[in-house]
PyMOL CGO cylinders between C-alpha atoms (Angstrom):
from pymol import cmd
from pymol.cgo import CYLINDER

trace = [
    CYLINDER, -8.12, 8.23, -10.18, -8.55, 5.97, -13.21, 0.3, 1, 1, 1, 1, 1, 1,
    CYLINDER, -8.55, 5.97, -13.21, -8.74, 2.26, -12.42, 0.3, 1, 1, 1, 1, 1, 1,
    CYLINDER, -8.74, 2.26, -12.42, -6.49, 0.11, -14.62, 0.3, 1, 1, 1, 1, 1, 1,
    CYLINDER, -6.49, 0.11, -14.62, -6.48, -3.64, -15.00, 0.3, 1, 1, 1, 1, 1, 1,
    CYLINDER, -6.48, -3.64, -15.00, -3.09, -3.88, -13.23, 0.3, 1, 1, 1, 1, 1, 1,
    CYLINDER, -3.09, -3.88, -13.23, -4.84, -2.64, -10.07, 0.3, 1, 1, 1, 1, 1, 1,
    CYLINDER, -4.84, -2.64, -10.07, -7.13, -5.67, -10.09, 0.3, 1, 1, 1, 1, 1, 1,
    CYLINDER, -7.13, -5.67, -10.09, -6.75, -9.29, -9.03, 0.3, 1, 1, 1, 1, 1, 1,
    CYLINDER, -6.75, -9.29, -9.03, -7.53, -12.47, -10.96, 0.3, 1, 1, 1, 1, 1, 1,
    CYLINDER, -7.53, -12.47, -10.96, -11.20, -12.14, -10.02, 0.3, 1, 1, 1, 1, 1, 1,
    CYLINDER, -11.20, -12.14, -10.02, -11.42, -8.62, -11.42, 0.3, 1, 1, 1, 1, 1, 1,
    CYLINDER, -11.42, -8.62, -11.42, -11.72, -7.02, -7.98, 0.3, 1, 1, 1, 1, 1, 1,
    CYLINDER, -11.72, -7.02, -7.98, -9.57, -4.18, -6.68, 0.3, 1, 1, 1, 1, 1, 1,
    CYLINDER, -9.57, -4.18, -6.68, -6.34, -4.89, -4.85, 0.3, 1, 1, 1, 1, 1, 1,
    CYLINDER, -6.34, -4.89, -4.85, -5.44, -3.01, -1.67, 0.3, 1, 1, 1, 1, 1, 1,
    CYLINDER, -5.44, -3.01, -1.67, -1.99, -1.61, -2.46, 0.3, 1, 1, 1, 1, 1, 1,
    CYLINDER, -1.99, -1.61, -2.46, -2.96, 0.89, -5.20, 0.3, 1, 1, 1, 1, 1, 1,
    CYLINDER, -2.96, 0.89, -5.20, -5.78, 2.22, -3.02, 0.3, 1, 1, 1, 1, 1, 1,
    CYLINDER, -5.78, 2.22, -3.02, -3.43, 2.78, -0.07, 0.3, 1, 1, 1, 1, 1, 1,
    CYLINDER, -3.43, 2.78, -0.07, -0.89, 4.51, -2.30, 0.3, 1, 1, 1, 1, 1, 1,
    CYLINDER, -0.89, 4.51, -2.30, -3.63, 6.74, -3.73, 0.3, 1, 1, 1, 1, 1, 1,
    CYLINDER, -3.63, 6.74, -3.73, -4.85, 7.72, -0.25, 0.3, 1, 1, 1, 1, 1, 1,
    CYLINDER, -4.85, 7.72, -0.25, -1.74, 7.85, 1.96, 0.3, 1, 1, 1, 1, 1, 1,
    CYLINDER, -1.74, 7.85, 1.96, -2.82, 8.73, 5.49, 0.3, 1, 1, 1, 1, 1, 1,
    CYLINDER, -2.82, 8.73, 5.49, -0.29, 11.25, 6.82, 0.3, 1, 1, 1, 1, 1, 1,
    CYLINDER, -0.29, 11.25, 6.82, -2.52, 12.90, 9.40, 0.3, 1, 1, 1, 1, 1, 1,
    CYLINDER, -2.52, 12.90, 9.40, -2.69, 16.27, 7.69, 0.3, 1, 1, 1, 1, 1, 1,
    CYLINDER, -2.69, 16.27, 7.69, 1.07, 16.90, 7.59, 0.3, 1, 1, 1, 1, 1, 1,
    CYLINDER, 1.07, 16.90, 7.59, 2.25, 18.71, 4.45, 0.3, 1, 1, 1, 1, 1, 1,
    CYLINDER, 2.25, 18.71, 4.45, 5.80, 18.33, 3.15, 0.3, 1, 1, 1, 1, 1, 1,
    CYLINDER, 5.80, 18.33, 3.15, 6.20, 22.07, 2.60, 0.3, 1, 1, 1, 1, 1, 1,
    CYLINDER, 6.20, 22.07, 2.60, 6.02, 22.49, 6.41, 0.3, 1, 1, 1, 1, 1, 1,
    CYLINDER, 6.02, 22.49, 6.41, 7.38, 19.25, 7.89, 0.3, 1, 1, 1, 1, 1, 1,
    CYLINDER, 7.38, 19.25, 7.89, 8.91, 15.97, 6.76, 0.3, 1, 1, 1, 1, 1, 1,
    CYLINDER, 8.91, 15.97, 6.76, 5.88, 13.63, 7.01, 0.3, 1, 1, 1, 1, 1, 1,
    CYLINDER, 5.88, 13.63, 7.01, 6.13, 9.91, 7.57, 0.3, 1, 1, 1, 1, 1, 1,
    CYLINDER, 6.13, 9.91, 7.57, 3.22, 7.42, 7.65, 0.3, 1, 1, 1, 1, 1, 1,
    CYLINDER, 3.22, 7.42, 7.65, 3.01, 5.13, 10.66, 0.3, 1, 1, 1, 1, 1, 1,
    CYLINDER, 3.01, 5.13, 10.66, -0.19, 3.15, 10.08, 0.3, 1, 1, 1, 1, 1, 1,
    CYLINDER, -0.19, 3.15, 10.08, -2.30, 2.49, 6.99, 0.3, 1, 1, 1, 1, 1, 1,
    CYLINDER, -2.30, 2.49, 6.99, -5.61, 0.67, 7.34, 0.3, 1, 1, 1, 1, 1, 1,
    CYLINDER, -5.61, 0.67, 7.34, -8.01, -0.12, 4.49, 0.3, 1, 1, 1, 1, 1, 1,
    CYLINDER, -8.01, -0.12, 4.49, -11.32, -1.98, 4.35, 0.3, 1, 1, 1, 1, 1, 1,
    CYLINDER, -11.32, -1.98, 4.35, -12.65, -2.86, 0.90, 0.3, 1, 1, 1, 1, 1, 1,
    CYLINDER, -12.65, -2.86, 0.90, -16.45, -2.95, 0.95, 0.3, 1, 1, 1, 1, 1, 1,
    CYLINDER, -16.45, -2.95, 0.95, -16.98, -3.38, -2.78, 0.3, 1, 1, 1, 1, 1, 1,
    CYLINDER, -16.98, -3.38, -2.78, -14.54, -5.08, -5.19, 0.3, 1, 1, 1, 1, 1, 1,
    CYLINDER, -14.54, -5.08, -5.19, -15.72, -2.55, -7.79, 0.3, 1, 1, 1, 1, 1, 1,
    CYLINDER, -15.72, -2.55, -7.79, -15.40, -4.85, -10.78, 0.3, 1, 1, 1, 1, 1, 1,
    CYLINDER, -15.40, -4.85, -10.78, -17.32, -2.43, -13.01, 0.3, 1, 1, 1, 1, 1, 1,
    CYLINDER, -17.32, -2.43, -13.01, -15.89, 0.85, -11.65, 0.3, 1, 1, 1, 1, 1, 1,
    CYLINDER, -15.89, 0.85, -11.65, -13.79, 2.93, -14.04, 0.3, 1, 1, 1, 1, 1, 1,
    CYLINDER, -13.79, 2.93, -14.04, -12.77, 5.85, -11.81, 0.3, 1, 1, 1, 1, 1, 1,
    CYLINDER, -12.77, 5.85, -11.81, -12.36, 6.40, -8.08, 0.3, 1, 1, 1, 1, 1, 1,
    CYLINDER, -12.36, 6.40, -8.08, -12.70, 9.60, -6.07, 0.3, 1, 1, 1, 1, 1, 1,
    CYLINDER, -12.70, 9.60, -6.07, -10.96, 10.03, -2.72, 0.3, 1, 1, 1, 1, 1, 1,
    CYLINDER, -10.96, 10.03, -2.72, -12.75, 12.09, -0.05, 0.3, 1, 1, 1, 1, 1, 1,
    CYLINDER, -12.75, 12.09, -0.05, -10.14, 12.91, 2.64, 0.3, 1, 1, 1, 1, 1, 1,
    CYLINDER, -10.14, 12.91, 2.64, -10.99, 13.86, 6.22, 0.3, 1, 1, 1, 1, 1, 1,
    CYLINDER, -10.99, 13.86, 6.22, -8.24, 15.14, 8.50, 0.3, 1, 1, 1, 1, 1, 1,
    CYLINDER, -8.24, 15.14, 8.50, -9.15, 14.33, 12.10, 0.3, 1, 1, 1, 1, 1, 1,
    CYLINDER, -9.15, 14.33, 12.10, -6.32, 15.87, 14.13, 0.3, 1, 1, 1, 1, 1, 1,
    CYLINDER, -6.32, 15.87, 14.13, -2.83, 17.17, 13.41, 0.3, 1, 1, 1, 1, 1, 1,
    CYLINDER, -2.83, 17.17, 13.41, -0.66, 17.56, 16.49, 0.3, 1, 1, 1, 1, 1, 1,
    CYLINDER, -0.66, 17.56, 16.49, 3.00, 18.49, 16.93, 0.3, 1, 1, 1, 1, 1, 1,
    CYLINDER, 3.00, 18.49, 16.93, 4.28, 14.99, 16.18, 0.3, 1, 1, 1, 1, 1, 1,
    CYLINDER, 4.28, 14.99, 16.18, 1.28, 12.80, 15.35, 0.3, 1, 1, 1, 1, 1, 1,
    CYLINDER, 1.28, 12.80, 15.35, -1.59, 13.26, 12.92, 0.3, 1, 1, 1, 1, 1, 1,
    CYLINDER, -1.59, 13.26, 12.92, -4.74, 11.22, 12.38, 0.3, 1, 1, 1, 1, 1, 1,
    CYLINDER, -4.74, 11.22, 12.38, -6.75, 11.07, 9.16, 0.3, 1, 1, 1, 1, 1, 1,
    CYLINDER, -6.75, 11.07, 9.16, -9.26, 9.04, 7.23, 0.3, 1, 1, 1, 1, 1, 1,
    CYLINDER, -9.26, 9.04, 7.23, -10.84, 8.93, 3.77, 0.3, 1, 1, 1, 1, 1, 1,
    CYLINDER, -10.84, 8.93, 3.77, -13.64, 7.39, 1.77, 0.3, 1, 1, 1, 1, 1, 1,
    CYLINDER, -13.64, 7.39, 1.77, -12.92, 5.94, -1.65, 0.3, 1, 1, 1, 1, 1, 1,
    CYLINDER, -12.92, 5.94, -1.65, -16.02, 6.15, -3.83, 0.3, 1, 1, 1, 1, 1, 1,
    CYLINDER, -16.02, 6.15, -3.83, -17.08, 5.50, -7.40, 0.3, 1, 1, 1, 1, 1, 1,
    CYLINDER, -17.08, 5.50, -7.40, -16.34, 8.80, -9.15, 0.3, 1, 1, 1, 1, 1, 1,
    CYLINDER, -16.34, 8.80, -9.15, -19.38, 8.30, -11.40, 0.3, 1, 1, 1, 1, 1, 1,
    CYLINDER, -19.38, 8.30, -11.40, -21.70, 7.40, -8.51, 0.3, 1, 1, 1, 1, 1, 1,
    CYLINDER, -21.70, 7.40, -8.51, -20.40, 8.98, -5.31, 0.3, 1, 1, 1, 1, 1, 1,
    CYLINDER, -20.40, 8.98, -5.31, -23.05, 7.24, -3.18, 0.3, 1, 1, 1, 1, 1, 1,
    CYLINDER, -23.05, 7.24, -3.18, -21.28, 3.96, -3.92, 0.3, 1, 1, 1, 1, 1, 1,
    CYLINDER, -21.28, 3.96, -3.92, -18.63, 3.46, -1.23, 0.3, 1, 1, 1, 1, 1, 1,
    CYLINDER, -18.63, 3.46, -1.23, -15.75, 1.28, -2.39, 0.3, 1, 1, 1, 1, 1, 1,
    CYLINDER, -15.75, 1.28, -2.39, -13.37, 1.40, 0.58, 0.3, 1, 1, 1, 1, 1, 1,
    CYLINDER, -13.37, 1.40, 0.58, -12.65, 3.07, 3.92, 0.3, 1, 1, 1, 1, 1, 1,
    CYLINDER, -12.65, 3.07, 3.92, -9.13, 4.28, 4.70, 0.3, 1, 1, 1, 1, 1, 1,
    CYLINDER, -9.13, 4.28, 4.70, -7.72, 5.39, 8.07, 0.3, 1, 1, 1, 1, 1, 1,
    CYLINDER, -7.72, 5.39, 8.07, -4.22, 6.05, 9.29, 0.3, 1, 1, 1, 1, 1, 1,
    CYLINDER, -4.22, 6.05, 9.29, -1.67, 7.76, 11.48, 0.3, 1, 1, 1, 1, 1, 1,
    CYLINDER, -1.67, 7.76, 11.48, 1.21, 9.97, 10.35, 0.3, 1, 1, 1, 1, 1, 1,
    CYLINDER, 1.21, 9.97, 10.35, 4.33, 11.30, 12.07, 0.3, 1, 1, 1, 1, 1, 1,
    CYLINDER, 4.33, 11.30, 12.07, 6.26, 14.54, 11.66, 0.3, 1, 1, 1, 1, 1, 1,
    CYLINDER, 6.26, 14.54, 11.66, 10.00, 13.85, 11.45, 0.3, 1, 1, 1, 1, 1, 1,
    CYLINDER, 10.00, 13.85, 11.45, 10.76, 17.55, 11.90, 0.3, 1, 1, 1, 1, 1, 1,
    CYLINDER, 10.76, 17.55, 11.90, 10.60, 20.81, 10.02, 0.3, 1, 1, 1, 1, 1, 1,
    CYLINDER, 10.60, 20.81, 10.02, 11.04, 20.87, 6.27, 0.3, 1, 1, 1, 1, 1, 1,
    CYLINDER, 11.04, 20.87, 6.27, 14.67, 21.68, 5.40, 0.3, 1, 1, 1, 1, 1, 1,
    CYLINDER, 14.67, 21.68, 5.40, 15.63, 25.23, 4.47, 0.3, 1, 1, 1, 1, 1, 1,
    CYLINDER, 15.63, 25.23, 4.47, 15.45, 25.99, 0.80, 0.3, 1, 1, 1, 1, 1, 1,
    CYLINDER, 15.45, 25.99, 0.80, 12.46, 23.73, 0.21, 0.3, 1, 1, 1, 1, 1, 1,
    CYLINDER, 12.46, 23.73, 0.21, 10.84, 24.54, -3.11, 0.3, 1, 1, 1, 1, 1, 1,
    CYLINDER, 10.84, 24.54, -3.11, 7.73, 22.93, -4.48, 0.3, 1, 1, 1, 1, 1, 1,
    CYLINDER, 7.73, 22.93, -4.48, 8.33, 21.51, -7.94, 0.3, 1, 1, 1, 1, 1, 1,
    CYLINDER, 8.33, 21.51, -7.94, 5.91, 20.87, -10.74, 0.3, 1, 1, 1, 1, 1, 1,
    CYLINDER, 5.91, 20.87, -10.74, 5.37, 17.12, -10.61, 0.3, 1, 1, 1, 1, 1, 1,
    CYLINDER, 5.37, 17.12, -10.61, 2.20, 16.24, -12.53, 0.3, 1, 1, 1, 1, 1, 1,
    CYLINDER, 2.20, 16.24, -12.53, 1.04, 12.62, -12.46, 0.3, 1, 1, 1, 1, 1, 1,
    CYLINDER, 1.04, 12.62, -12.46, 2.16, 10.45, -15.34, 0.3, 1, 1, 1, 1, 1, 1,
    CYLINDER, 2.16, 10.45, -15.34, -0.74, 9.46, -17.57, 0.3, 1, 1, 1, 1, 1, 1,
    CYLINDER, -0.74, 9.46, -17.57, -0.72, 5.68, -17.95, 0.3, 1, 1, 1, 1, 1, 1,
    CYLINDER, -0.72, 5.68, -17.95, -3.05, 4.30, -20.59, 0.3, 1, 1, 1, 1, 1, 1,
    CYLINDER, -3.05, 4.30, -20.59, -4.66, 1.02, -19.61, 0.3, 1, 1, 1, 1, 1, 1,
    CYLINDER, -4.66, 1.02, -19.61, -3.56, -1.83, -21.81, 0.3, 1, 1, 1, 1, 1, 1,
    CYLINDER, -3.56, -1.83, -21.81, -3.31, -5.63, -21.58, 0.3, 1, 1, 1, 1, 1, 1,
    CYLINDER, -3.31, -5.63, -21.58, 0.42, -5.14, -22.19, 0.3, 1, 1, 1, 1, 1, 1,
    CYLINDER, 0.42, -5.14, -22.19, 0.97, -3.30, -18.89, 0.3, 1, 1, 1, 1, 1, 1,
    CYLINDER, 0.97, -3.30, -18.89, 3.29, -5.27, -16.59, 0.3, 1, 1, 1, 1, 1, 1,
    CYLINDER, 3.29, -5.27, -16.59, 2.08, -6.21, -13.10, 0.3, 1, 1, 1, 1, 1, 1,
    CYLINDER, 2.08, -6.21, -13.10, 2.76, -3.56, -10.47, 0.3, 1, 1, 1, 1, 1, 1,
    CYLINDER, 2.76, -3.56, -10.47, 5.27, -5.70, -8.59, 0.3, 1, 1, 1, 1, 1, 1,
    CYLINDER, 5.27, -5.70, -8.59, 7.35, -5.85, -11.78, 0.3, 1, 1, 1, 1, 1, 1,
    CYLINDER, 7.35, -5.85, -11.78, 7.25, -2.06, -12.15, 0.3, 1, 1, 1, 1, 1, 1,
    CYLINDER, 7.25, -2.06, -12.15, 8.68, -1.68, -8.63, 0.3, 1, 1, 1, 1, 1, 1,
    CYLINDER, 8.68, -1.68, -8.63, 11.38, -4.28, -9.22, 0.3, 1, 1, 1, 1, 1, 1,
    CYLINDER, 11.38, -4.28, -9.22, 9.97, -6.95, -6.90, 0.3, 1, 1, 1, 1, 1, 1,
    CYLINDER, 9.97, -6.95, -6.90, 10.91, -10.54, -7.69, 0.3, 1, 1, 1, 1, 1, 1,
    CYLINDER, 10.91, -10.54, -7.69, 9.52, -13.82, -6.40, 0.3, 1, 1, 1, 1, 1, 1,
    CYLINDER, 9.52, -13.82, -6.40, 12.10, -16.06, -4.71, 0.3, 1, 1, 1, 1, 1, 1,
    CYLINDER, 12.10, -16.06, -4.71, 9.76, -18.80, -3.47, 0.3, 1, 1, 1, 1, 1, 1,
    CYLINDER, 9.76, -18.80, -3.47, 6.27, -19.23, -2.03, 0.3, 1, 1, 1, 1, 1, 1,
    CYLINDER, 6.27, -19.23, -2.03, 5.54, -16.10, 0.02, 0.3, 1, 1, 1, 1, 1, 1,
    CYLINDER, 5.54, -16.10, 0.02, 9.13, -14.89, -0.25, 0.3, 1, 1, 1, 1, 1, 1,
    CYLINDER, 9.13, -14.89, -0.25, 9.42, -11.80, -2.43, 0.3, 1, 1, 1, 1, 1, 1,
    CYLINDER, 9.42, -11.80, -2.43, 12.30, -9.36, -2.70, 0.3, 1, 1, 1, 1, 1, 1,
    CYLINDER, 12.30, -9.36, -2.70, 12.76, -5.68, -3.48, 0.3, 1, 1, 1, 1, 1, 1,
    CYLINDER, 12.76, -5.68, -3.48, 16.25, -4.72, -4.68, 0.3, 1, 1, 1, 1, 1, 1,
    CYLINDER, 16.25, -4.72, -4.68, 18.85, -2.58, -2.95, 0.3, 1, 1, 1, 1, 1, 1,
    CYLINDER, 18.85, -2.58, -2.95, 17.46, 0.91, -2.37, 0.3, 1, 1, 1, 1, 1, 1,
    CYLINDER, 17.46, 0.91, -2.37, 17.69, 3.31, -5.30, 0.3, 1, 1, 1, 1, 1, 1,
    CYLINDER, 17.69, 3.31, -5.30, 16.43, 6.85, -5.83, 0.3, 1, 1, 1, 1, 1, 1,
    CYLINDER, 16.43, 6.85, -5.83, 13.52, 5.45, -7.86, 0.3, 1, 1, 1, 1, 1, 1,
    CYLINDER, 13.52, 5.45, -7.86, 12.25, 3.46, -4.85, 0.3, 1, 1, 1, 1, 1, 1,
    CYLINDER, 12.25, 3.46, -4.85, 13.02, 6.08, -2.20, 0.3, 1, 1, 1, 1, 1, 1,
    CYLINDER, 13.02, 6.08, -2.20, 10.87, 8.74, -0.57, 0.3, 1, 1, 1, 1, 1, 1,
    CYLINDER, 10.87, 8.74, -0.57, 12.18, 12.31, -0.15, 0.3, 1, 1, 1, 1, 1, 1,
    CYLINDER, 12.18, 12.31, -0.15, 13.83, 11.34, 3.17, 0.3, 1, 1, 1, 1, 1, 1,
    CYLINDER, 13.83, 11.34, 3.17, 15.97, 8.72, 1.34, 0.3, 1, 1, 1, 1, 1, 1,
    CYLINDER, 15.97, 8.72, 1.34, 14.13, 5.71, 2.76, 0.3, 1, 1, 1, 1, 1, 1,
    CYLINDER, 14.13, 5.71, 2.76, 12.07, 3.03, 1.02, 0.3, 1, 1, 1, 1, 1, 1,
    CYLINDER, 12.07, 3.03, 1.02, 8.82, 4.59, -0.21, 0.3, 1, 1, 1, 1, 1, 1,
    CYLINDER, 8.82, 4.59, -0.21, 5.47, 3.24, 1.01, 0.3, 1, 1, 1, 1, 1, 1,
    CYLINDER, 5.47, 3.24, 1.01, 4.45, 2.42, -2.59, 0.3, 1, 1, 1, 1, 1, 1,
    CYLINDER, 4.45, 2.42, -2.59, 6.80, -0.52, -3.17, 0.3, 1, 1, 1, 1, 1, 1,
    CYLINDER, 6.80, -0.52, -3.17, 6.22, -1.64, 0.42, 0.3, 1, 1, 1, 1, 1, 1,
    CYLINDER, 6.22, -1.64, 0.42, 2.46, -2.01, -0.11, 0.3, 1, 1, 1, 1, 1, 1,
    CYLINDER, 2.46, -2.01, -0.11, 2.97, -3.63, -3.51, 0.3, 1, 1, 1, 1, 1, 1,
    CYLINDER, 2.97, -3.63, -3.51, 5.45, -6.32, -2.42, 0.3, 1, 1, 1, 1, 1, 1,
    CYLINDER, 5.45, -6.32, -2.42, 3.57, -7.03, 0.82, 0.3, 1, 1, 1, 1, 1, 1,
    CYLINDER, 3.57, -7.03, 0.82, 0.35, -7.64, -1.09, 0.3, 1, 1, 1, 1, 1, 1,
    CYLINDER, 0.35, -7.64, -1.09, 2.09, -9.80, -3.69, 0.3, 1, 1, 1, 1, 1, 1,
    CYLINDER, 2.09, -9.80, -3.69, 3.40, -12.06, -0.92, 0.3, 1, 1, 1, 1, 1, 1,
    CYLINDER, 3.40, -12.06, -0.92, 0.20, -11.99, 1.15, 0.3, 1, 1, 1, 1, 1, 1,
    CYLINDER, 0.20, -11.99, 1.15, -2.04, -12.84, -1.81, 0.3, 1, 1, 1, 1, 1, 1,
    CYLINDER, -2.04, -12.84, -1.81, 0.18, -15.72, -2.82, 0.3, 1, 1, 1, 1, 1, 1,
    CYLINDER, 0.18, -15.72, -2.82, 0.25, -17.24, 0.67, 0.3, 1, 1, 1, 1, 1, 1,
    CYLINDER, 0.25, -17.24, 0.67, -3.51, -16.90, 1.18, 0.3, 1, 1, 1, 1, 1, 1,
    CYLINDER, -3.51, -16.90, 1.18, -4.39, -18.32, -2.22, 0.3, 1, 1, 1, 1, 1, 1,
    CYLINDER, -4.39, -18.32, -2.22, -1.97, -21.21, -1.84, 0.3, 1, 1, 1, 1, 1, 1,
    CYLINDER, -1.97, -21.21, -1.84, -3.73, -22.17, 1.38, 0.3, 1, 1, 1, 1, 1, 1,
    CYLINDER, -3.73, -22.17, 1.38, -7.20, -21.70, -0.14, 0.3, 1, 1, 1, 1, 1, 1,
    CYLINDER, -7.20, -21.70, -0.14, -6.29, -23.33, -3.45, 0.3, 1, 1, 1, 1, 1, 1,
    CYLINDER, -6.29, -23.33, -3.45, -8.35, -20.71, -5.29, 0.3, 1, 1, 1, 1, 1, 1,
    CYLINDER, -8.35, -20.71, -5.29, -8.41, -17.01, -6.10, 0.3, 1, 1, 1, 1, 1, 1,
    CYLINDER, -8.41, -17.01, -6.10, -9.43, -14.68, -3.25, 0.3, 1, 1, 1, 1, 1, 1,
    CYLINDER, -9.43, -14.68, -3.25, -10.52, -11.08, -2.74, 0.3, 1, 1, 1, 1, 1, 1,
    CYLINDER, -10.52, -11.08, -2.74, -8.67, -8.93, -0.20, 0.3, 1, 1, 1, 1, 1, 1,
    CYLINDER, -8.67, -8.93, -0.20, -11.07, -7.40, 2.33, 0.3, 1, 1, 1, 1, 1, 1,
    CYLINDER, -11.07, -7.40, 2.33, -8.98, -5.89, 5.09, 0.3, 1, 1, 1, 1, 1, 1,
    CYLINDER, -8.98, -5.89, 5.09, -5.46, -4.46, 4.81, 0.3, 1, 1, 1, 1, 1, 1,
    CYLINDER, -5.46, -4.46, 4.81, -3.44, -3.10, 7.76, 0.3, 1, 1, 1, 1, 1, 1,
    CYLINDER, -3.44, -3.10, 7.76, 0.20, -2.01, 7.61, 0.3, 1, 1, 1, 1, 1, 1,
    CYLINDER, 0.20, -2.01, 7.61, 2.46, -0.57, 10.32, 0.3, 1, 1, 1, 1, 1, 1,
    CYLINDER, 2.46, -0.57, 10.32, 5.64, 1.17, 9.19, 0.3, 1, 1, 1, 1, 1, 1,
    CYLINDER, 5.64, 1.17, 9.19, 8.16, 0.24, 11.88, 0.3, 1, 1, 1, 1, 1, 1,
    CYLINDER, 8.16, 0.24, 11.88, 11.58, 1.44, 10.64, 0.3, 1, 1, 1, 1, 1, 1,
    CYLINDER, 11.58, 1.44, 10.64, 13.03, 3.35, 7.72, 0.3, 1, 1, 1, 1, 1, 1,
    CYLINDER, 13.03, 3.35, 7.72, 14.12, 1.06, 4.91, 0.3, 1, 1, 1, 1, 1, 1,
    CYLINDER, 14.12, 1.06, 4.91, 17.70, 2.23, 4.46, 0.3, 1, 1, 1, 1, 1, 1,
    CYLINDER, 17.70, 2.23, 4.46, 19.64, -0.29, 2.41, 0.3, 1, 1, 1, 1, 1, 1,
    CYLINDER, 19.64, -0.29, 2.41, 18.02, -3.44, 1.07, 0.3, 1, 1, 1, 1, 1, 1,
    CYLINDER, 18.02, -3.44, 1.07, 17.53, -5.84, -0.41, 0.3, 1, 1, 1, 1, 1, 1,
    CYLINDER, 17.53, -5.84, -0.41, 14.15, -6.10, 1.29, 0.3, 1, 1, 1, 1, 1, 1,
    CYLINDER, 14.15, -6.10, 1.29, 12.48, -9.49, 1.74, 0.3, 1, 1, 1, 1, 1, 1,
    CYLINDER, 12.48, -9.49, 1.74, 9.02, -10.60, 2.83, 0.3, 1, 1, 1, 1, 1, 1,
    CYLINDER, 9.02, -10.60, 2.83, 8.50, -13.22, 5.52, 0.3, 1, 1, 1, 1, 1, 1,
    CYLINDER, 8.50, -13.22, 5.52, 5.01, -14.39, 6.46, 0.3, 1, 1, 1, 1, 1, 1,
    CYLINDER, 5.01, -14.39, 6.46, 2.41, -17.03, 7.13, 0.3, 1, 1, 1, 1, 1, 1,
    CYLINDER, 2.41, -17.03, 7.13, -1.24, -17.66, 6.24, 0.3, 1, 1, 1, 1, 1, 1,
    CYLINDER, -1.24, -17.66, 6.24, -4.12, -18.94, 8.38, 0.3, 1, 1, 1, 1, 1, 1,
    CYLINDER, -4.12, -18.94, 8.38, -7.47, -20.51, 7.51, 0.3, 1, 1, 1, 1, 1, 1,
    CYLINDER, -7.47, -20.51, 7.51, -10.44, -18.92, 9.22, 0.3, 1, 1, 1, 1, 1, 1,
    CYLINDER, -10.44, -18.92, 9.22, -14.19, -19.52, 9.20, 0.3, 1, 1, 1, 1, 1, 1,
    CYLINDER, -14.19, -19.52, 9.20, -16.78, -18.71, 6.53, 0.3, 1, 1, 1, 1, 1, 1,
    CYLINDER, -16.78, -18.71, 6.53, -14.34, -18.74, 3.63, 0.3, 1, 1, 1, 1, 1, 1,
    CYLINDER, -14.34, -18.74, 3.63, -11.90, -16.25, 5.17, 0.3, 1, 1, 1, 1, 1, 1,
    CYLINDER, -11.90, -16.25, 5.17, -8.11, -16.45, 5.25, 0.3, 1, 1, 1, 1, 1, 1,
    CYLINDER, -8.11, -16.45, 5.25, -5.67, -14.32, 7.23, 0.3, 1, 1, 1, 1, 1, 1,
    CYLINDER, -5.67, -14.32, 7.23, -2.06, -13.46, 6.49, 0.3, 1, 1, 1, 1, 1, 1,
    CYLINDER, -2.06, -13.46, 6.49, 0.67, -11.66, 8.38, 0.3, 1, 1, 1, 1, 1, 1,
    CYLINDER, 0.67, -11.66, 8.38, 3.82, -10.51, 6.61, 0.3, 1, 1, 1, 1, 1, 1,
    CYLINDER, 3.82, -10.51, 6.61, 7.00, -8.69, 7.62, 0.3, 1, 1, 1, 1, 1, 1,
    CYLINDER, 7.00, -8.69, 7.62, 9.18, -6.74, 5.20, 0.3, 1, 1, 1, 1, 1, 1,
    CYLINDER, 9.18, -6.74, 5.20, 12.80, -7.07, 6.33, 0.3, 1, 1, 1, 1, 1, 1,
    CYLINDER, 12.80, -7.07, 6.33, 15.82, -4.95, 5.41, 0.3, 1, 1, 1, 1, 1, 1,
    CYLINDER, 15.82, -4.95, 5.41, 18.49, -7.60, 4.84, 0.3, 1, 1, 1, 1, 1, 1,
    CYLINDER, 18.49, -7.60, 4.84, 21.12, -4.90, 4.39, 0.3, 1, 1, 1, 1, 1, 1,
    CYLINDER, 21.12, -4.90, 4.39, 20.44, -3.29, 7.76, 0.3, 1, 1, 1, 1, 1, 1,
    CYLINDER, 20.44, -3.29, 7.76, 20.73, -5.98, 10.45, 0.3, 1, 1, 1, 1, 1, 1,
    CYLINDER, 20.73, -5.98, 10.45, 17.45, -7.64, 9.37, 0.3, 1, 1, 1, 1, 1, 1,
    CYLINDER, 17.45, -7.64, 9.37, 15.35, -4.80, 10.72, 0.3, 1, 1, 1, 1, 1, 1,
    CYLINDER, 15.35, -4.80, 10.72, 11.59, -5.05, 10.19, 0.3, 1, 1, 1, 1, 1, 1,
    CYLINDER, 11.59, -5.05, 10.19, 10.68, -2.13, 7.94, 0.3, 1, 1, 1, 1, 1, 1,
    CYLINDER, 10.68, -2.13, 7.94, 6.93, -2.77, 7.89, 0.3, 1, 1, 1, 1, 1, 1,
    CYLINDER, 6.93, -2.77, 7.89, 4.46, -5.41, 8.97, 0.3, 1, 1, 1, 1, 1, 1,
    CYLINDER, 4.46, -5.41, 8.97, 1.11, -6.26, 7.46, 0.3, 1, 1, 1, 1, 1, 1,
    CYLINDER, 1.11, -6.26, 7.46, -2.02, -8.10, 8.57, 0.3, 1, 1, 1, 1, 1, 1,
    CYLINDER, -2.02, -8.10, 8.57, -4.61, -8.89, 5.90, 0.3, 1, 1, 1, 1, 1, 1,
    CYLINDER, -4.61, -8.89, 5.90, -7.89, -10.73, 5.50, 0.3, 1, 1, 1, 1, 1, 1,
    CYLINDER, -7.89, -10.73, 5.50, -8.96, -12.39, 2.24, 0.3, 1, 1, 1, 1, 1, 1,
    CYLINDER, -8.96, -12.39, 2.24, -12.25, -14.08, 1.41, 0.3, 1, 1, 1, 1, 1, 1,
    CYLINDER, -12.25, -14.08, 1.41, -13.59, -16.53, -1.11, 0.3, 1, 1, 1, 1, 1, 1,
    CYLINDER, -13.59, -16.53, -1.11, -15.70, -14.95, -3.88, 0.3, 1, 1, 1, 1, 1, 1,
]
cmd.load_cgo(trace, "trace")
C-alpha cells in the first residue's frame, strides 16, 4: 500500500482511518462464502511513519466460527519489514450465506498518484463540517454503501476521525498524533444523513481522549458506530 500525503495529519504522521480501511478485520470471513460484517476495529499506531513510503499488511486469522470471527494484523514498513508501524485487531460477523448467483468480479484497485492537489479524504467521501466536532455524511448512495446496501466502513472511519481529531486538537490547542483507535459498528447505516456527536477529554502526560458516535438521522437517530480514540502531543 502506497502512503499518500492525504493519509497524513498536519504533523506528517499517519492517520488511523486509512490504516483501518486497508486492514479491515472480518475474522476470516470471505464474501464468496458468507456476507461478512465487521463488528470491532482496533488499531494502535506505534510509529507515525513520517518517512515511510509504502506499507505492508501481515494478516493473521485467529478463529473463524459459524457467526463470529477474530483476526489481527501487523502493518509494517514495506521497505523494512522489521519496522512495525501499527497493530490491528478486530471481530467480524457472518450475516448469512452469500446469495445465490454470486460471481466474483474483476475489481482492481484504482491507482491514485500522490499530489498536493489531492483533496482531503473526508471531502472524497462527501463529509462536511457543520460545527466544532459535528460532521455529516450525506444520505446513503451506492457510492458510500457496502455490498449489503448499508453505509461502508470506509466513510465511517473517515468522518469519525475528522470529528475526533478536531475535538482533541481544539482542546489541546495544537496539532496531535492519533495513537489508539477503537470503533464498534453497532447498527447498519440505512438512510442518512449521518452525523457525528462527541466529546474530548484532557488526560495526563500530553494525552487527550475522544469518544464519538455516528448517528443515522434518517433512521430514528440510531447509533451506527461509536469510536474511542487517544491522541498525544508530538
